[in-house]
N, C-alpha and C positions, 0 to 999 in steps of 0.2 A: 345608245345608253339604255340599259334595261331597267326594269322596275327595282331590282335589288340594288343596283348601283345608285339609283336615285335616292332610295331610302338611306343607304349608307352615307351618302353625301350630306344629307341634312342632319343625321345623327352625329357625324364627325364634326360638323360645324357647331353643334350644340356643345360638344366637349371643348372645342376651341374657345367658346365664350367663357366657360368656367375657368379655363386655364389662363386666359389673358386678363391680367389685373395690373394696375399701375402701382400697387403697393409693393415696395421692395422688401425682399427677404434678407436674411443674414448674408446670403451669397450674392446679393445684388448690389449694384452701385448706381447712383444717380448723378448725371451731369446736367447742368443748367445752362440754358441759352436764352439770351434776351437782346434782340436787335436794338432796342431803345436805350437800355441802361447797361448792357454788357460791355466788355472790353476785349480788344484783340489780344491783350496780354492776360486775360483772366484764366484761371485754372479750371473754371467750370464746376467747382466743387460746392458751390452755394449760389444763391441769388446775388449776393453782394460781390461775388467774384465770377459772375456768369460769363460764358463765352458770348461774343457778340454775334457770331455767324454760325448757322447750323452746320455748315460744312466742317467747321473746326470742332464742333461737338461730336460729329461722326468720326473725325480723325482721333479725338480723345478716346472714343469708345473702342476703336480698332486697337489703339495702343494698350488700353487696359486689358482687352480680351486676349491679346498676344501673350500676356503674362498670366492671365486667369481664364483659360479657355472654357472652363465648365461653368463660369458665372454668367449672369445676365446683366446687361446694361440698360438702364432706363434713361431716356433723355427727355427732360421737361422743357418745353419751348414756350416762351411768353408770347403774347399777342404781338402782331406786326407782320410785315411782309418780308419774306426771305427769298433770295434768288440764288440759283445754283452756281453762279459765277462769282459769288462773294465768299472769301475765305483765304487762308494762307496758301500761297503757291498757285492760286488760280488767277489767270488774267481776266480782268473785267471784259465782258462781251464774248466770252468763249461759248459758242453755241453748242459745243459737244459736252459741256458741263451738265451734270444732273445730280440729284440727291440719291446716293446708292443705299438701298436697304441691305442690312447685314444680318447674318445668323446671330441669334441671342441678343439682338438690339431692338428695343421697343421705343418708338419715338412718339411722344404725346404732345399735342398742341392744346391750346385753350386755357393757358395760365395767365393770371394778371402779372405775375412776377414777384409775388411775396408769399406764396402758399407754403405751408409746412406739410399739410396732408393732401394726398392725391385727390381725394373726393371733393376738395374745395374748388377744383378747377371748373370752368364752365365754357366749353368751346363755342356755344351759341352767343355768349356775351363777349368773350375775349377771342375775337376772330384771328386765327393764325393761318397765314396764306403762304403757300409755296408757289411762286410765280415764275413762269418762263419768259416773261416780258423783260428782257435784260436791259433794254434802253428806256423803259417806261414810255414806250411809244407804240407798242404792238408791232414793231418791226424788228427783224433779225432776232426772233425769239429762239430760245433753246430748242434743240430737236426733241428732247424729252425732259420733263421736269423731275420725274422720279423713275428710277430703274431698279427692278428686282431681277437679278441674274444669278442663277445657280444658288439660290437660298431656299431654306425650308420654312415650315410654318412658324418657327421661332422669330422670324423677321416680321415686324409689325409696325404699322403706321396708324395713328388714332387721333382724330380730332382736328383735321386740317381741311382747308379749302385749297385744292390743287388746280391751277389754271394755266393755260398756255401749252406750249410744246407744239412744234410744227408737225411732227409725225405722230404724236399722241402725248397726252399729259403724263400718262403712266405706261411704261413698257415693262412687261413681265416675260422673261425668257428662261425657259427650263427652270422654273421656280414655283414655290408654293407659299407665297406670303399671305398675310392677313391685313386687310384694310378695314378699319372700323370708324363709324361716325365721321366719314369724310364726304365732302362734296367735290366731285371731279368734273371739271368743265373744259370743253374744247371749243374754241371759236370756229374752227373748221376741221372737218374730219373726225375720226373716232377719238373719244376721250381716253379710252383704255385699249391697249393692244396686248394680246397674249400670243406667244410664239413658242415653238418647240413643244416640249412635254411639260406643260404648266398646269397648275391647279390654283386658281386665284379665289380667295374667299373675300367677299364684299359683304360686310355686316353693317346694317343701318346706314347705308351710303346712298347718295344721290349721284348718278352718273348722267351727264348732260352734254349733248352736242348742240351748239347754238345754230348750226347751219342745217339741222335735221339729218345729218349723217347718222349712220349706225353708231350708237354711243360706245359699244364694245365690239372690237374686232378680234375674233378668235381664229387662230390659224393652227395648222399642223395637227398635233394630238393634244391640244390644250383644251381646258375647260374653265369657265368662270361660274362660280356658284354664288348666288345672291340670297341673303337672308334679311328680311324686313328692309329691303332696299328698293330703289326706284330708278327706272331707266327713262330718259327723256331724249328723243321720242321712244315709245315702246317698240320692242323688237318682236315681230310675229314668230320668229324661230325660237323664242325663249320657251323653255320647258318648265311646266309647273311641277314643283316637288312636293306640294302640299304643305301641311302644317305639322310641327313636332314641338311639343312643350311650349306652345304659344309663339313659335317662330315660323314665319312664312318663307318658304324657299322657292327658288327658281334657278335654272341653269342655262348657260349658253355654251354650246359646243361647236367645234369646227365642222363645217359641212363635209360630208363624206365625198 
């Protein structure tokens, strides 16, 4: 990575920050998910009729975008713990299940479940967890909790704690998603894995491996860029991108 590429990366992420907002426009739609108060029969069009499971909210987003491909879907998720094997058509205990990120879908955690305005949410207070612990026993965990495959930077996840996943909590393959204000934790091995030709933007995130493994594993021609984010433990191969408009950047690339 040369100096010009480093500079472009941090500038590009600055533009991402300005582009990513939870306030819906006229061409956007919001679906609501609430594990505590939602219903498996809810249409997801308001908190009173919220979907119970995040997988069903993602399915609703897919259905909407199939008819409105130029629009953007926002999914507002209330506090609670969500597992990838929960939802219509998914068998409980399916370890291959994961939450897929989609183009033009922005998924936001941190809601109490009664907000009208996006800015009223508080992820620090209303903890919203995506867990790969399918049996609530830390056994037979899902292979990956979140997967971003062949998506661009319009795929976004914001305001979640992501924990578990046997092979990595978050897998990014040939994709360019954005994760903001997330805490990503792995009990063993890397918390995040990037494969293929990927560019992962991590903004105000904490990425932590509890067994002191490398928190981010970057393979092939991939790159992870971190802005105002923290790795635990720190990685000596992390490249400092410096500061731009008050944002502190760093990058992790696959070894040559």
